[in-house]
N, C-alpha and C positions, 0 to 999 in steps of 0.2 A: 192495350195489352200491359198484365203485369209482372213485373221482372222480379223473381222471387229469389233469387240468389243460390237458388237450389244447387248442389252439388249432388250428380246420383251415380251411382255405379249398376252397369248393365244389368249385374247380376239380380239388384234390386228389379231394377226395372221390368225385366223380363220375370221374374218371379211376381210383380205383381198383375202384369199383363197372361200371365195363367192362371190365376184366379180368374180375374174377369171373364178368361175363354171357358172356364169350368174346366180346366184341364187338372188341376188338383184337387180337387173336391166335387166330384160329379153332382148334375142337379136330380133333380127330382122327376120322375116320368112324366108327370101332369102340368109341366110347367113348360112344353117344348117351344113354345111360342115364345115363353120368356126369354129364353136359351138363343131360340134366334135374333130377337130385338138386341142383345147384350151384346150381340159377335156381329149386328148391323147387318142381319140377312146371310141366309144358305146360298153359295153360290150352286146354281142347278142346270147348269147345261148338260149335265148327267145326273141324272137324279138320284141314281142311287150313290152318287158322291154327294147329294146333299142330305141322304139318309145316315148315310157312315158320317157324316162330322157332325149328326147328333149326337150317333150312337159312340162318338168318341168322347161326349161331355154330360151325355146322360144316362144314369142309373137302370138297367134293367129294360133297357127301350124296347116295346115290342113293335115285332117285326112291321107290323101296318099302320104303326103311330102316325108316321108322315102323311101316308094315305086320309085317314080319318082324321088329322087336324086340316087339309086342304079341301075335303069334298063331305066330311057332316059334320064335323068342328066348325071349318069354316077361320080356325086360327091364326091358319096362314095363308097367304095369297102367292101366286105363282104367275110372275110376269116379267117385262124387260126392266131392269136397273143399272147402275153401278155398272160404267163402260160399255154398256151397254149389250149388257150379257145377262142370260136368266137366273133370277135369283127365288127364294123365297122369303118373304118377309110376313110380318105379324098384318093380320088386320088390324087391330086395334093402333090407332096410330099411323094410319096408312097416310094420311092426309099430308103428314110431314113430309111424308118421302115421295109423292108425289107433287107435292109446288116445288120441291127440288130437282127431282127427275126429269120434270118440264121447262127445264133452261139446257137441257144437254141437248146436244144436234140433233134432230130427228128426219135430219136428209140424206138423201143417197143416190149411186149413181143413175145417169137420166131423169131423175125428175126435178122439176123447178119447187120454187117453195110454191108458187100456185098449187102444182100438185098434190105436194104434200100435203097442207090445208084442205085440198077436196077430198083428197082420201083418208083422211084422216077424220075429217066431220064426216064424214058417210059411216065408216067404220064406225064412231057412237052412234049414228042414228041409226044404224042397222039393228046394234049389239043393246038397244036400249030395252032392258026387260025381258031379255030373252038371251039364252044361248044358242051359239050356232056351229056348224063346223065350218071348215076353213072354205070348202067349195059352196057350203047355203051363203058366207059371207062374201066372200067373190062373187057371186049372182045378186046380193042385194045390194052391194058398192057399184053394178052395173047398171041398176036397177034404177037408184041413187040418183048416180051422175051420167047416166047415159053412155059410158066409157067404158068398152070394152078391155085398154089399156089401162085405165087403174083395176081391172077386176084380175088381169094378168099379175099386176104388183101384187093384188094379195094372194095370189097362188104362187106366186115364187117360191121357189123352196129356200131362198136367202133369208124369207123372213123379215125384210127391210119395211116394204110400207106397217107390218103388225108392228114392228118396233117402235118405228114413229108413234104409232098410235097408242100405245102402252107407255113410251116413255109421255105423251100428255094426256095419262091417264084415261084413258078413251078404252083402254081393253085389259083385261087380263085374262088366265086360263080357268076353263071351268071344266066336270067331268068330261073325261073321253067317253063315246058314243062307239061301244066296241073296242076295234083300233082307230077310229075316227077322232082326231083331236079337235077339241072343240074351244070356242072364246066366249068369254060374256064381257059385262061390264062391270069395275069395279064398284059402281055406284050400286048394285044390288047386292053388294056382301054385307053384312050382318056388323060395318065395322065401329058404330057407335062415334062417327065420326060428326065432328065440330064442323063440317062445312070447308070449302075450300081454302087456302092458304095463300096468302103475296109469296111469290116466291124466294124473296132474301128473307122471311122468314122458316121456309124450308131448307135453304141453304145453312143458315146458321145453326138448325137444331140438328141438321145432318153431320155441320161440325162437328156439333158436341157429343153426338150421339160416336162421330171414328175417334175425337181423343180419348174417351170416357173406356172403348175397346181397345183401340189401339196407342195410346200414347205411353211412353214418349214418343212423336214424332215430328217428324218435317214438315216442311210445306210440300218437298217434294214427294214427299212417302203420300201425303193425302190427293194429291194430285194423279198420282200412279194410281191408288186405288177408287178415286172418284172418277175420272177419266181417259186414264192411261196414257197420260203424258209425265213427262220426268220434269216439265215445267211447275215451280212450285208456284211460279208469279199468278196465275191464272186461276188458282185456288188461295191464295193469298188472304184476297178478302175474304172469304169465307170465316178464315180463320182471325183478323182485326174483328168481322163483326161481331165476334162476342166478345169484344172489349176486357175486364180486366178480370173475367170470366177464366181466362187463360192465364196462366204462368209460363216464361221461358225457365227453362232449368238446364245445367251444365250435367250432362251425360260422359262421365271419363271424357273430356274437352269439347264435346261436341253438344252447340246450341238447339234446342229443341224443345214442344211445348206441349203441355200435360193441361188437364184444367185445373185452375187453382183449386178447387175443392177435393181433387184427387194425390193432391204431392202429399200433404200428411200421412196417406194412408203408403204410396210407395216408398217415404223413408221411412216409416218403422216396418216394410216388406222382410220376411227374414225366408232365404231360399230354402228348397226341399225340393232330394234329389227325386226327381219324377220323370218317367220315360213314355210317352206313349206312341200309338201308330194314331196318324192321321192321314186321310185317305185322297185322293186326286181331286186336285180343286177347293182343298180344305179353305176357307175362311182366313183363316192365323198365317197360312204361307201370302194369300193372294190380298195381305194386309201389311205384311211385314217390308220390309226395306231389305235388298239384295247385297246384303254387305255384311263384313264382318261388324257384331259378333254372331248377328241373324244366323250367318252361312257362310263357308269360307268360298270366295270367289272362285274359287277352284272347281267349287263343285254347281256352282250356281247353272249352267248348261244342263246337268243332270237332273234338275229341280224342272228348272224354267225350258222347257224342251219345243220344239221348233211346229207352227203351226196353232200355238197359243195351248198347248197340252201341257199340265202340270203334274208332277207326278206324285205320289203319296210317299209320305215322309217318316222317316223316326225324330219323335222329336225326344228332345235331353237337355232337361232342363230350359226348354224355352229356344235350344238350339238347332236349328236342322243338321242331326248326325247322319243321315242316310236316306234312302230312299230302300221301298217295300214293294211287293207285289204281290197278289193272292188268285189263285187258280180255282177253279170248282169242276170238279169231274166227276159226278155221279151225285152220290153224299160226301165226297170227299174234296177235303179243305186242304190245301199246299199255300202254303207262305213261306215265300223266298225274302229274306234280311240280306240288305247290300249296305251297311257302314261304310261309313268313307272314312273310318281311322279305327282301330280294333277297341271297343267298346268296354267300358269299364266295368268291371264284374257286377255292381248292384245295378246295374242296368237289365241282365239278363235273366230274373226271375220276372221283372216285370214285364217286358217286352212279351216270355213266355204266356204271363197273363193276359195280358192285350192279345193271343193269338187266341188265346181257350175262349174268351169274348168273343173275340168275333166271330168264332165258329158258333157258339151259340147264338148270338144273334142270327147269322145266315141260316139256321140249323141243317149244318155240317159236321160232322165227325172228321178226326184229326187224323 
């Protein structure tokens, strides 16, 4: 790693990061896969949240844009990814993600490593060249392995066997058939893939992408985002593998890492007063540190809630300044803002504009 001896303020760092997240200037509608790639994927445990994460970053986003990108253009792929949670990732360059994701644990309760290997291999064989519903996939796994127990794991509502297959690059989502979810093989996607990559290449490139979107960051920040661990030791090799492409910087007394090529842009970053509404599970919130100045520690529990729920937030100059909620009743949309502190006057027209944009996107009246 290179040591740049650069001192930064969080104001500079957050202004640069907001630009990288398309939260200063929104992107054009034709580049939603590029936006998803810029922020290391869209958290898709709740599909409406993934759509709203793009709405926050893309100007004039059509309501059906995500569906078209997934099932018509096939420029986005839905699969289990970082933290073993559902994400939408760009189809282009997917092999980088698959190489890195294959290093995450695919084990699950009650299954031996031999069980996991047998199930995932059977899933891969069953999905080769065709989409299957969960029940169809379970029946094929039973036929291929002769094990009804394995089929039961595929049917399980927890989806652990499906996650294991996804992390090994053998399963992603296909277009649903009515109300029945279907799966297919990533190998069937028109990704322009260069073929499988070594795990170390995938891990290095994922670390690079994370820093390009969420830097300056610590190893602990990367660990929490990548595998939901507070220990930076487990992911430090990912950063070290970048060698002199990474620079250590001082951010108001804290040592953090950035891509060396990004340092001049961060130094030159100038803050702008910008207020945005971000949805539940937004990538900005999933990838940020849970400390000052990004969020007041007193309010962490209002954002990162029990059972893994992550609230929609009010973002003011890169800092989480409150939470919000919306409710549809027929064609009417009600939006309730809950700032943590009395807001600055300049935020009011911007947040009002955000509410108007949201209503237009959802096809609602205020």
